[in-house]
Each structure stands twice: as structure tokens, then as C-alpha cells.
N, C-alpha and C positions, 0 to 999 in steps of 0.2 A: 520237379523244378519248382511248381508252385508251393509245395510243402516247405522247400528249403528258403524260399523268399519270405513265406510266413514266419518262419523260425527266426530269420535275421530281423524281421520287422519287430517281432516279440521280444527279441533280445535287446534291440535298440530301445524300445519303449520301457522294458524292465530296467536297462541301464539309466535311462533318463530319470525314472521314477526313484531309483536308488540314489542318484545324484542329488535329487531335489530333497530326499529325506535326510540324506547325510549333511546337506548344507543347512537344512532346518534344525538338525541336532546341534550343529555348531553355533548357529545363530541363537538358538533357544537358551544355550548355557552362558552366552557372551556376558550378560549383566549379572547372572547369578555368580559367576566366578569373581566378578568385581564387587560383590556384596551390595548390589543396587536391586531394589525391588521394582516390580513391574509386571504388566500383563503378558500372558504367554501369546508368543506371535503364532500366526498360521503360516504354513508354508507358501511362498511365492509372494503373498501380499503383506505379511508382517502384521503389524497392528492397525493397519489403515485401511482395511477391506472396504468399509463403508464409504471412505472418500474416493477410493479408485472406482467403485461402482456407482458414484454419484448419489449416494443415499444420505449423507450427512457431510456438512462442510468441515474441513480439515481443523479449523479452529474449535468447532464444538467437539470434536473427537479429542483433541488435546485437553479441553477442559474436561471432559469426562474421566480422563486418567488423572488430571490434576486434582479433582475432587475426590476420586477414590483412594488416593494415597495422600490424604491430608496431613499425616504424621511424618511423611518422609521429606528430606530436603530436595530430593530429585526423584524422577521416575524413569526407568529404563524402557524405551520402546524401540520398535524397529520399523523402518519404511522399507518394505520388501525385506531384504536381507541387510539393509544399512542400519547400524546402531544409531539411535538418535535419543539423546538424553534430554528430558523435560527438567529444567531447573525451577524449583519452586521457592527455594529460600532467598529473600531479598538481598541479604549481605553476599550470598554466592553470586547473585545476578550482578551486583555491583562490581564483584571481582572480575566477572567475565567481561562487562562492558567498559569498564574504566581502570581499576586498580591493576589487573593484569591483562590489559588491552594486548600487549606484545605477545601473549600467548595465544591470543584469539584474534589476529589482525584480519582475517578473512570471513566472509559470510558463508562460505562453503557451497555456494550455488553453482550449478553446472554451468560451464561456460567454454564454448568451443568457437574459435574464430572461423575455422573452415567449414564447420556444419551450420553455424548460426552467428554471422558477424554481427547481428544486432544484440547478441548477448554480451558484447564487449563494452558494456556501459558501467558507469560509476558504481551501480548497485552490485554487479556481478564481479568487477574486476579484482584480480589478486593484489595483495599489498604493494608489490613492487611498482605496478602501474597506478594503483588507486591513489597513493599518497601523494605524488607529484600532481596528479590531475586534480585532486580535491583542493589542494592548495592554490592552484592556479585558478580554479572555477569559483572558489568561495567569494570572491570580491563582488561578483554580480549579484549576490544575494545579501550583502551587507546591509546595515541599517541605512547608511548614507545613500546607497544606491536605491534602496527602497523608497526613500523620502522622494528621490528624483523621479520616480516612476509612478508615484502614488496618484497623480492626476490622470494618468492613463487608466488606471484601475477604476477610479471614480467615473471617468467618461464611459467605461464599459458598463458600470452599474446603473448609469442613467438610461442607456438603452435597454438594459434589463428590465428597469422600472416600467419603460414604456411598452415593452413586450407584454409584461404581466398585467398592464392596465387593460390591454385589448382582450386579454384571457379572462380578466375579471369581468369585463363588459359582456362577454359572451354567456357568462353564468355557467360554463361547462367546467368539469373537473379536469385537471391536468396531471399528467404524470411528471413529477418534480425531478427525478433523477435526469430525465432528458432535458428538462427545462433549465436546471442549474448547470449542466454540462454545457449547454450553449454559452452561458455567461463566462465560465471559467476557460472554455476553449478560446473565446475572444480575448480573454484578460492575459492569458499566458502566451498567446500568439503576439500580441501587440508589445508586451513588456519584455519577454525573453527573446523574441525572434523579429520583432519589427515588422510583423504580418498582419494584415486585416483580414482575419479568418471569416468575418462577417456571418458567423453562425446564427445570430439574432435575426438577422435581416434575411437570410437564405435558409429556408426550412431544410434544405438538403445540401448545405455547403460542403465543399470537398474536405475540409479539415474536420468538420464535425462528423461527417460520414465515415471518414477514415478512422477517427478515433472511436467511434461507436462500433465499427467493425473489429477492430483490434482489441477492444475490451470486452466484447460479447461473450456470452456463454454457449455459443453455438458449437456444434459437434467438432469442427475442424480445429477451432481455438483450443477447446478442451483437451482434445487429443494431442495437439501440439505441445501444450503445456505439460501434460502427464508424460508423454514420451520423452521430452527433453530433460525431465527431472528424474523419472524413474528408469528410463531405458535409453540413455543417451546414444549408445551405439545404434540401436534401432531407429533412433530419431534421425541419425545421420542418413540412414538408407531411405527413410520414408519422407524425408524433409520436403521434397518436391510435391508430395500428395497433400500435406497438411499446411503448405505455405499460404500465408494471407496476402492477397494482392494488394490490400490497402497499404501494405509497407511500400510498395512501389510508388504509391502517390505521395507519401510521405518523403521518400527518398529523393524523388524528382524535385519536389518543392524546395527542400533543403539545398539541393545542389544549385537550383535556379537562383535562390537567394544569395548564395555565397558567390555565384558567379556574377550576379547583378553589383554586389558590394565591391567585388574586385575590379570590375570594368569601370563602375561609376565613381570609385574612391569614396563612396559615402560610408560615413562611420557614425554609428549609434551608441557606441560603447556598451552594447548589450551583451547577451549570451552568445550570439553568433559571431560578433566581433572578437570576443575573448577566444573562442575556438579557433578562429582563423588565425589568431596571432600565435596560438599554440603550435599550428603547423609549421611555423618558421623557427621554432626553438628546438634546441637539441636536448634530448633526454638520454641519459646514460644507459638505460637498459632496454629502451624500446623506441620504435619510430611512430610518430604521429601520423597514421595513415588516414585516407579519406573515409574508410569504413569505420574507423575508431571514432573520428569526428561525428559521423552521422548517427552512430550508436548513442553518442551522449546527447544529441539533440532529441533523439527519439524517446529516451527514458525521461527527459526533463519535461518534454511535451505531454507524454502520457501520464506521468506522475503529477505534473502541475494541474491538469484539468480533472482527472479522474478522483483523486482524493479529496480535493476541496469540494467538488460538486456532490460527491457522496456525503461529506459532512454537512454541507448546507441543507441538503434534502432530508437528511436524518434530524437535523435541527428542527427544520419545518414541521416534520412529522411529529416530533415531541411537542412542539408548541402548539400545534393544531389539538392535541390530545390534552393539553394543560393551558387551558385558556387564562388562568390566573397568572401564570409565568409568562405568558405572551403579553399580557397587559402591562405587568411590571416592566418587561424589558421595553415595550413601546414607549412607556412614560420615560424611561431613561434616555431613549434615543430622541425623543421629542424635546426634552429638557436641554439635552446637549445642542440640538439645532437652534432652539430658541435663544440660546446663549451665543452660539458662534456662527450660526447662519448656514453652516455648510459642514460636511465632513471633512477633517483634517487628519494628518498623520498622527498629531498629538491627542486630539480628542476620541479617535477610534481607540487609541491605547488606553486612554484614561476611563473608558467606560467599564466599570467593574462588573456590572451585572451581565453585560454582554459577554465579557471574557468568562464569566462563570457558566453561561448558557453554552459557550463553545467548548469549554473543557468538560462539562458534564456530557456533552454529546460525544466528545472523543473518548471519554471514559467508557460509556455504554457501548459505543460502536467504533473502536478503534479500527482505522482503515489497514493499518498494519498489525493483523490479528496475532502474529508471533514473529519473533526475531530468530534468525539462525546465525550461529558463528561455528567455525571450525578450528579445532585445536592445531596450532602449528607445531606442537611438541607434545611429548607426554606430560600430563598435567594433573597434579594432586589438588583437589579441592580443600581450601582452608578449613581446619577444624574436623575433618574427616580422614578415613583411610582409603578413600575411593580415588584411584589414579586412572584416568583414561588415556589410551594410547594416541598417538599423533593421528590427525585427520578426523578424529571423532567428531560428529556433529552435536552441537548443543542448541536446544531450543529454548527460547525464554517466552513463556506463554502469556502474552500481552492481554488477549481477549479474556482468558481464564482469570488472570489477576484482577482485571477491572471489573470483573462480574463476580468476584469472591465476596460472599456475604460477611466473612470475617473481617474484611478490610472495608468494605462498602455495604453497611447494613441495608437490607431490601435493595439488592442490586438492580432489579427490574424497575424500581421506581426512578422517575427522572427528577433529579433534585439538585439544582445549581448551587444550593447552600452548602454542599459538599466542598466547594471550591472558594469559600471564603479564606482570608488569609490564615486565620487561626486554625481551621480544619486543615488546611494544606501542610501547615507545619506539624500536625499531629500524627501525620502518615510518614512511612518510610518512603524516602524519594524514588525508590525502584518499584513502588507500587502504583506508579503512573508513568506509562512509557508509550504514548501515543505517537512520538516522533523518534523513539529510540533514546539512547544517551551515549556519552563518550564520544571519541572521535568519529565513530560511525553513525552519529545522529543525522537525522535528515538535514541535508544541506539547504533545502528550500523551505524550512519550518517558518522563517519570518514571512516570507511571500505568501506561504499557504495560509497563514494566520490572518493576515490582513486581507487577503482576497476573500477568505471565508466571512470574516466579520463585516466587512463591507457589503458583500452579498446579502447576508441575513438583515443587517440594519436598514438597507435600502428597501427591502421588501415589508419588514414589520412596520416601519414608520408609516407606510401608506396603505397596507392591505392587512385584513384580517384572514388568517388561515384556518380553515375548518376541515375536519374529516368528511367524508361522505360514505356512500354505501359500498364504494370500490376500494375504500382505504384498508390496507391490509393490517387487520387487528385480530390476534396479536401479530407482532412482527416475527415472521419466520424466515430464517437465512436460507438463501437459495443454495444448494449444496455444491453447485458448479460455479458459483460466482468468485471471481479472482479476488476482488476486494468485497468483503462480506456485504451483501445487499438482499433485501427481501424478495421473496417469491412474488411476482406480479407487479413489482415496482412500488413506488410511492405516489398514491393518486390522492390529490387534495383539491379544495375549492378555495379560490381566492375572492375576496369582496373588498370594495373600497372602503376605507374607515371613514 
């Protein structure tokens, strides 16, 4: 009997191994048959083993393949057994994002309302629901709306300045990603949701704590992200084990806010009001459920504070290492304030060197390190014989492009002069994509831009930023970070100018 059980188990194991091997052979030849060059995949893990094992950030692996196939318009890779095409040629990137958007209307990200209702956000939604929602939500981030809420951002920046003043007086270095996240959490909270999150006043405020927990690189978060993307069926089974309780805080807060607005009849014409209005509208192909509403608030909150705080802290890092650039920026800010007395919507927009500093920061450290699109039909790339089948994922390697020495000489050097008007015109527009491009570009890019610029200008006008013994030099990307961030954070010292 024991021998028979052993034989059955052996047969099962051999069968599984044979299945894995045959699947790998099929995977291995996919791009070869299409005439696309690329690295040979490994069984089960494809070409992204080091990302799965937490040894290298996904963006850096993409860059490695981008660099290895310099003469190719694209590179064929695999995420486990899923074909993923890295597009290198800027004209083909423009076709994907803009010219042939109708062939790539979706991001191809895993989304399941039953297994993960929070995945039903504007970033993940399929075109059928994305298009009407995008059109309805866009007005809250228009230039007119941004002008109306500008004073709210500057009010947050004043509290930010007072907080940093206390830090500077202590003489102690501070971790800047946490510091700037407090400011951006307060700004997105009051501007988009009408909430006083008080992150700068309360060291462990609920919203800041929830945001920190949701974006951390902890084991549970990393496992949840990996399972959701690479093994969605298994994620459905294990979801209770990897669920982050910080989501409950956020959901409860948003529900309470909406309930208060309904009962009090208070109206602020902000993001929450727009969403509540949508609940009463009729959509042809879907229903605006409570979970769909909450999913939109969650993605806007997380994206609103995390991407901007990362950009501000990265800018401070580079300004600390490049004191002459910091001095030049400070002079522009002070000249502006001497002329106008305070920051305004218009003078922030007119500060050219500040704009160059922010753009160079986003060039060197793009928060969205790559873009993904999925083909809605079979598609032949212009000027090539390569036709990809429907549902094939296409990756646009933003980090790799932004750090390509052929496009940006000495890419490791922080040089705001790359973004003078003349230098920008000399480059292909698809060689700078911090907010994406085309219909799927970042809906909140105006808000993010102003929030970031005001945060940087507020600090640099009053404080000198310097590196210290704990500063991460060189900058090494944490392999598990969701938005690329350095190992050990960004620790700097502030002193009153």
C-alpha cells in the first residue's frame, strides 16, 4: 500500500514538472515566433525573478533589459508566463499612448470587484467604466478649481514651515519622506476631501498612520501586491491573510464624511461632492456602488500624498547634494517674494528655475517608473512586421528612458538646465513621461505639480538643506518599494538661513 501511494505521488510530481516544462517551452518561444528579441525566461518566474525574490526593483530590471537591447525597438519579456513587451522606440510609444489609444484603452492591471473591491479605481478600471468616470471627475482638478483651492495648499505649507522650524532648532537630522508625507497628506485631505487630517500637528494622526501602513514595504503589503498581480486566483483565497486593516480606517472615515455631507447638506464642491453626485447619475453599462465610490477616494488619497511627498523628498535630497543649485533656486524664490509678498497661483507657475528643478527631479526619479497598457485587439506596430495578439501587455519603461545616457547625457547628474525651453524642444516628447501621456495621463498632475512646488519653495526660502552621516549616498532603490524610494529613507539636516 505504501509503495502504491509513493508511486501515485511520484506520478503527480512528474506530471506537474512535465506541465511546468511544457508551459515554459510554449512561453519561451512566444516572442521568438513573433520576431521579437529578448532574454530567455526561467520556468515559473519568467524574466523577473529578482523582483519576485526582492533582490532588485522592477523598474531597474526593466532598465537592464532596455539597455541590453539598445538596437531593438522593443524587448520581449515574461512576467511568470505572461508575455510583457517593453517598447523602446519613442514613436511607437506615442502610437500606444496617443495615436492608437483605441487599441490600448486599458492598463491591463488585475482588477476583481469580488476579491478586491478597492482595485475598482480609476487606475485599474476597464475602458467601459473608466471613460465616463474620468470625464466626470476631471473638473475637480481643472486649473480653475486649483486656483480656488490654492489658499488651502499654502495654509498647509505654512504649518509645514513651522514644523520644519522646530526640527531645524533641534539640530537633529530628519527622515524627509515621512516629513513631506505629513504635508502632502494634509494638503490632499483638505483640498480633495475637506478633511483636516492634522498630520503635522499629530505625530501619529489616523490618516498619516493609515497612509504609511498602506504604502509600507512590510511583508504583508509586498505579498498582497505580488499575489494580486502574479497569482490573482491564489490572492482571492489568501486575501483575508494579507488584508491591511488600515483600509478599514480609510473606508470608515470616507463613509462618515459622506454621511455628514448628506445629513448637514454641506457642500464644498470638492472631490467628495463630485463622487456623491455621481451616485445619483445613471450610467449605461454599470452602477455607481458604494464600493466603487470608496475605491476612487482611496486611490486619489494614496496617489495624492505619496507621489508628491516622494518627489519633494527626492528634490530636497538633490538640493542638499548640490548646494549651488539650492542657492540659485533660493534666490529665485526670494526675488519672487520680494516682488509679490507671498506665493500666488501665478507666481508659482512663473518660477522657471523651480519648474526646472521639479522636472529634473521627476526625470531622475519618476514615481511611475513604468506604464502598462493592454492591447484590446491584435495590433501591428507601425513600420514593423510584429503583430501582437489581443490582451498582450505592453510596458513603457519610464525610469529606463529618463536614465538613458543617449537621451540625457550623464543621467546620474542632477542638472535642471536639461529643462530649459530650448533643451526640452530638442528631445522627443515621449522621452519625458513622469505623468504619462494621452487620455490615460495622470488626472491629478496639476494638483501634484503645485503641491510639490509650494512644498519645495516654502522650505528652500527659509532653510538650508544639508546631507549628514545618515544620508543615503549613493541613492540605492529599495527593491520592495512600491514607488521607487531609497534604502534607509532620505535623512537630511535643516538649518535656518
